[in-house]
Every structure is written in structure tokens, then in C-alpha cells.
C-alpha positions in Angstrom: 144.2 90.0 227.6 141.1 90.7 229.6 138.3 93.0 228.2 139.0 96.7 227.8 136.4 97.6 230.4 138.3 95.8 233.1 141.7 97.6 232.7 141.8 100.3 235.3 145.1 102.0 234.6 147.1 102.6 231.4 150.7 103.7 232.1 151.4 105.6 228.8 155.1 105.9 228.0 156.2 107.9 225.0 159.8 106.9 224.2 162.6 107.5 221.8 165.8 105.7 222.6 167.3 105.7 226.2 166.9 101.9 226.2 168.9 101.2 229.4 166.9 104.0 231.2 163.6 102.7 229.9 164.6 99.2 231.1 164.9 100.4 234.7 161.5 102.1 234.4 159.9 98.9 233.2 161.6 96.8 235.9 160.3 99.2 238.5 156.8 98.4 237.3 157.2 94.7 237.0 159.7 93.6 239.6 157.8 92.5 242.8 154.6 93.7 241.2 151.9 93.8 243.9 148.9 94.1 241.6 147.1 91.9 239.1 148.5 92.3 235.6 144.9 92.4 234.3 144.3 95.6 236.3 146.8 97.7 234.3 148.7 97.9 231.0 151.9 99.5 229.9 151.8 101.5 226.7 155.0 102.1 224.7 154.7 104.6 221.9 158.1 104.5 220.1 159.1 107.2 217.7 162.7 106.2 217.5 164.3 105.4 214.1 165.7 102.0 215.2 164.5 98.7 216.6 166.3 98.7 219.9 163.1 98.7 221.9 161.7 95.8 219.9 164.8 93.8 220.9 164.5 94.9 224.5 160.9 93.7 224.7 161.9 90.2 223.8 162.9 89.8 227.5 159.4 91.1 228.6 157.3 88.6 226.6 156.2 86.9 229.8 154.2 90.0 230.7 150.7 90.0 229.0 149.9 93.6 229.4 152.6 95.5 227.4 151.3 97.3 224.3 153.9 98.4 221.8 153.5 100.6 218.7 156.0 102.2 216.4 154.9 105.7 215.4 156.0 108.6 213.2 154.7 111.2 215.7 157.3 113.9 216.1 158.6 115.2 219.3 156.3 115.7 222.3 153.2 114.9 220.3 154.3 111.3 220.9 152.9 111.9 224.4 149.4 112.4 222.9 149.8 109.3 220.8 150.7 107.2 223.9 147.6 108.4 225.7 145.4 107.6 222.6 146.8 104.0 222.6 145.6 103.5 226.2 142.6 101.1 226.8 142.3 101.6 230.6 139.7 103.7 232.4 142.4 106.0 233.6 145.4 107.1 231.5 148.6 108.1 233.2 151.3 109.8 231.1 154.7 108.6 232.2 158.2 109.7 231.1 160.4 106.8 230.1 162.9 107.8 232.8 160.4 107.9 235.7 160.8 104.9 238.1 157.7 103.9 240.1 158.3 103.5 243.9 157.3 100.2 245.5 153.6 100.3 246.3 152.8 103.2 244.0 151.1 101.1 241.4 148.7 99.7 244.0 148.0 103.2 245.4 147.1 104.5 241.9 144.8 101.6 241.1 143.1 101.8 244.5 142.5 105.5 243.8 141.1 104.8 240.4 138.7 102.2 241.7 137.5 104.6 244.4 137.0 107.5 242.0 135.8 105.9 238.8 132.3 107.2 239.3 133.4 110.8 240.0 136.2 111.0 237.4 138.1 114.0 238.8 140.9 115.7 237.0 144.0 114.4 238.7 147.6 115.7 238.6 150.6 114.0 240.3 153.1 116.5 241.6 155.2 113.9 243.4 156.0 115.9 246.5 157.3 118.9 244.6 154.7 121.2 246.3 155.9 120.1 249.7 152.3 119.1 250.7 152.9 115.3 250.6 149.1 114.6 250.6 146.1 114.7 248.4 144.3 118.0 247.9 140.7 118.4 246.4 139.5 121.5 244.7 136.1 122.5 243.3 137.5 125.2 241.1 139.9 124.8 238.2 141.3 128.2 238.9 142.2 127.3 242.5 143.6 124.0 241.3 145.7 125.8 238.7 147.0 128.3 241.1 148.2 125.6 243.5 149.6 123.5 240.6 151.3 126.5 239.1 153.9 125.8 236.3 153.9 122.1 237.2 151.0 121.9 234.8 153.7 121.6 232.1 155.1 118.4 233.6 154.3 115.5 231.4 154.8 112.7 234.0 152.4 114.4 236.4 149.5 114.4 233.8 146.7 112.0 233.8 143.1 111.9 232.5 140.2 109.5 232.2 139.9 107.7 228.8 136.3 108.9 228.6 137.5 112.5 228.6 140.2 111.8 226.0 137.7 110.4 223.7 135.8 113.7 223.8 138.9 115.7 222.8 140.8 113.3 220.6 140.5 115.5 217.5 141.6 118.7 219.3 144.7 120.5 218.0 147.3 120.4 220.7 150.4 122.5 221.4 153.3 120.5 219.9 155.6 121.3 222.8 153.0 121.0 225.6 150.2 118.6 224.4 149.5 117.6 228.0 149.0 121.2 229.1 146.6 121.7 226.2 144.6 118.7 227.3 144.6 119.8 230.9 143.1 123.2 230.0 140.4 121.4 227.9 139.3 119.7 231.2 138.7 122.9 233.1 134.9 122.2 233.1 135.3 119.2 235.4 133.5 119.4 238.7 136.3 118.0 240.9 140.1 118.5 240.7 142.8 116.6 242.6 146.5 117.3 243.2 148.2 114.2 244.5 151.5 115.4 246.1 152.5 112.0 247.5 155.9 110.9 246.4 155.2 108.0 244.0 158.1 108.2 241.5 161.8 108.9 241.2 163.3 110.3 238.0 166.5 108.8 236.7 169.2 111.2 235.6 169.2 111.4 231.8 172.6 112.2 230.2 172.5 114.8 227.4 168.9 115.6 228.0 167.5 118.4 225.8 167.3 119.0 222.1 165.2 122.2 222.1 165.5 125.9 223.0 164.8 125.7 226.7 164.1 129.4 227.5 162.1 130.1 224.4 160.0 127.0 225.1 159.1 128.0 228.6 159.2 131.8 228.4 157.4 132.2 225.1 155.7 128.9 224.0 154.5 127.8 227.5 153.5 131.2 228.8 151.5 131.8 225.5 149.3 128.8 226.4 148.8 130.1 229.9 148.1 133.6 228.7 145.5 132.3 226.3 143.9 130.5 229.2 143.7 133.8 231.0 142.2 135.6 228.0 139.5 132.9 227.7 138.9 133.3 231.5 139.8 129.6 232.1 142.1 131.0 234.8 142.1 134.4 236.5 144.6 137.2 236.2 145.9 136.4 239.7 146.5 132.8 238.8 148.3 133.8 235.6 150.6 136.1 237.6 151.3 133.4 240.1 152.3 130.8 237.5 154.5 133.4 235.7 156.2 134.4 239.0 156.7 130.8 240.2 158.1 129.8 236.8 160.6 132.6 236.9 162.0 132.1 240.4 161.6 128.4 240.8 162.4 127.1 237.3 164.1 129.6 235.1 166.7 130.7 237.6 167.6 127.1 238.4 167.7 126.3 234.7 170.0 129.1 234.0 172.3 128.0 236.8 172.3 124.4 235.6 172.9 125.1 231.9 174.9 128.3 231.8 176.9 128.3 235.0 177.2 124.7 236.1 177.3 123.7 232.5 175.9 120.2 232.8 175.9 117.9 229.8 172.3 118.7 228.8 171.9 119.5 225.1 169.3 122.3 225.3 169.7 125.2 222.9 170.6 128.3 224.8 170.5 130.9 222.1 169.0 134.4 222.7 168.0 133.8 226.3 167.5 137.6 226.8 165.3 137.7 223.7 163.3 134.8 225.0 162.8 136.2 228.5 161.9 139.8 227.5 158.5 139.5 225.9 156.6 138.0 228.9 158.9 139.5 231.6 161.2 142.4 230.8 164.9 143.1 230.1 165.4 143.9 233.8 164.0 140.5 234.6 166.6 139.0 232.4 169.4 140.7 234.4 167.7 139.6 237.6 167.6 136.1 236.3 171.3 136.1 235.7 172.1 137.7 239.1 169.9 135.2 241.0 171.5 132.3 239.1 175.0 133.4 240.0 173.9 134.0 243.6 172.6 130.4 243.6 176.0 129.3 242.4 177.6 131.2 245.2 175.4 129.7 247.9 176.0 126.2 246.6 179.7 126.7 246.5 179.7 128.2 250.0 177.7 125.3 251.4 180.1 122.8 249.8 183.1 124.5 251.4 181.4 124.6 254.8 180.6 120.9 254.5 184.2 120.2 253.5 185.4 122.1 256.5 182.9 120.2 258.7 181.3 123.4 259.9 177.9 122.2 258.8 176.6 118.7 257.9 175.6 117.8 254.4 
């Protein structure tokens, strides 16, 4: 493999099972790959309790830039381990179910080459902000306000290896290590939100395994509240993140898990208790109302489509 200094991008994938899903992700990187293998590497940090991934990688031996390691890191801290394994100038955290669109790898490497002297903090929002372009900010607070609760999204996070080396010994939040790292980088001079659609997420059956509402209403908001108290972000930005999280994430999550009852395995105990501390009891009832109203709108639309009154 070529010298560490010549690797521009490390795609850092924490993984635990989901072998068929991970295979599709790897294939999206390597099938019809339009860049030199020496320009990037794929990091696989595996905290599963079996050897399924080792067996899968037998069919990827022809690729010289896959770095695999078995780890005992628990839960989401495996994300931090995947980043620490990276040797590239730029470290891109990447969920094992996130497929790269054709041409995305080339776009990212071109961006890295153009910005390696500036080293801005970069977050990939993948079109979720409906901007579909690249926005530059000279203030972490403005960057955070625009980014909002998406700063919790692991597959959007990235950082320069030089920055990770500075903070490699910092204690990170076990549920949101990437958000902890993001806040440590608030002293950068330039901040970038890349809202171009570069990825597609595969549907993950039985996704979950943790208390969804406690994790976001209590654990996540405690990180953001601490950032406000330390004046890393302003009160207005804190309020915006909290509001956006409620209306754009928690309402939809309640609809998906409690009303639609998909096959996710999130713990859904004490939702009211989880919501109340950072919102209020009345917000809990508003959450339930809006989730059922969402269900009504979706049902109505489906009926209108079925009746051919509107197009799907």
C-alpha cells in the first residue's frame, strides 16, 4: 500500500453484523470505481461476536485498500475506533448501510485535494436540508444553527486526521461520539455543510436496540445544552435545534414506531418521562397528537391515490 501521506480519504465504517447490507455498501464503493485505489482506503472496525465479516472479505482480497480490525469497543464507540484506524488526510465516518452514489467518491476526493491546506470542518447532510449545494460559514454557531439536529447523524460526520490526533484522548459521549468530536472542533476557522446528495441508505430490518426517545430527548439534548452553557453555541441556536428535533424527528419517530409499528427494535418505554425534562408534559401530548395527525394525512393521501384523485 502506498505511504500514509498519499491517502486522501479514509471511509471509516463501524460494523456489527448486517453482512448482506454491508456487502452492498462495499460494492457501491468498488463496482465501477472511478478513482485510484491508492487515493482512498476503506476501514472496517468490527465489534461483532462472530467471523462472518472475515469470511465475506475473502471475496474482496483483490482490493489493496481495505483495512480490517476486530474490536471490543461497545456500541457507538465503535465509530470513534473506526475513525482512529484511518490513515487518510480526511476521515469520513460511514454507516455500514450507506451506499455511495456513482461519482460521489470522486467528488469527495476532489474536495479534499482542493481544501487540504484550509482543512475546514465538513458535514455531509446529503440533501436533507433541501439546499442541494455546498454552504460555507465562518462561525460555528451559524454552522450549527443551519445543521441543527443533523449534527447527531454519524454518516454525515467527517474530520481531518490532524484534528483527530489532537483530540484522540478526549472522553466522548458513548451514544454520540461523533457529536462530541464535532463540538471539539468549534474553534476551526471555516465550516462547510455539503448538502449534495452523495449517498443512499439501505433499509435496515429490525434496526434499534436502544431507548430511542431517551437517547434523543435526554442524552443528545444534554450534549447540546452543555455546548450552550459553554457558549460554544448561542441560546437561539440551542432553541432552534431543540425545536427542529421535536417537529422533524421526534414526531416522525413516534409515528413510525408507535403508530405504524415498523419492525424496528427500539425500546419505547417511558416516552412521556423522556420527553418531559427538556420539553414539557404538554409537549408530550402535542407529540402524540401530531404523530396521529401525520398518520391521518398519510392514510388520506393513500386513499386519494387509490381513487386516482391525485398522483402518487
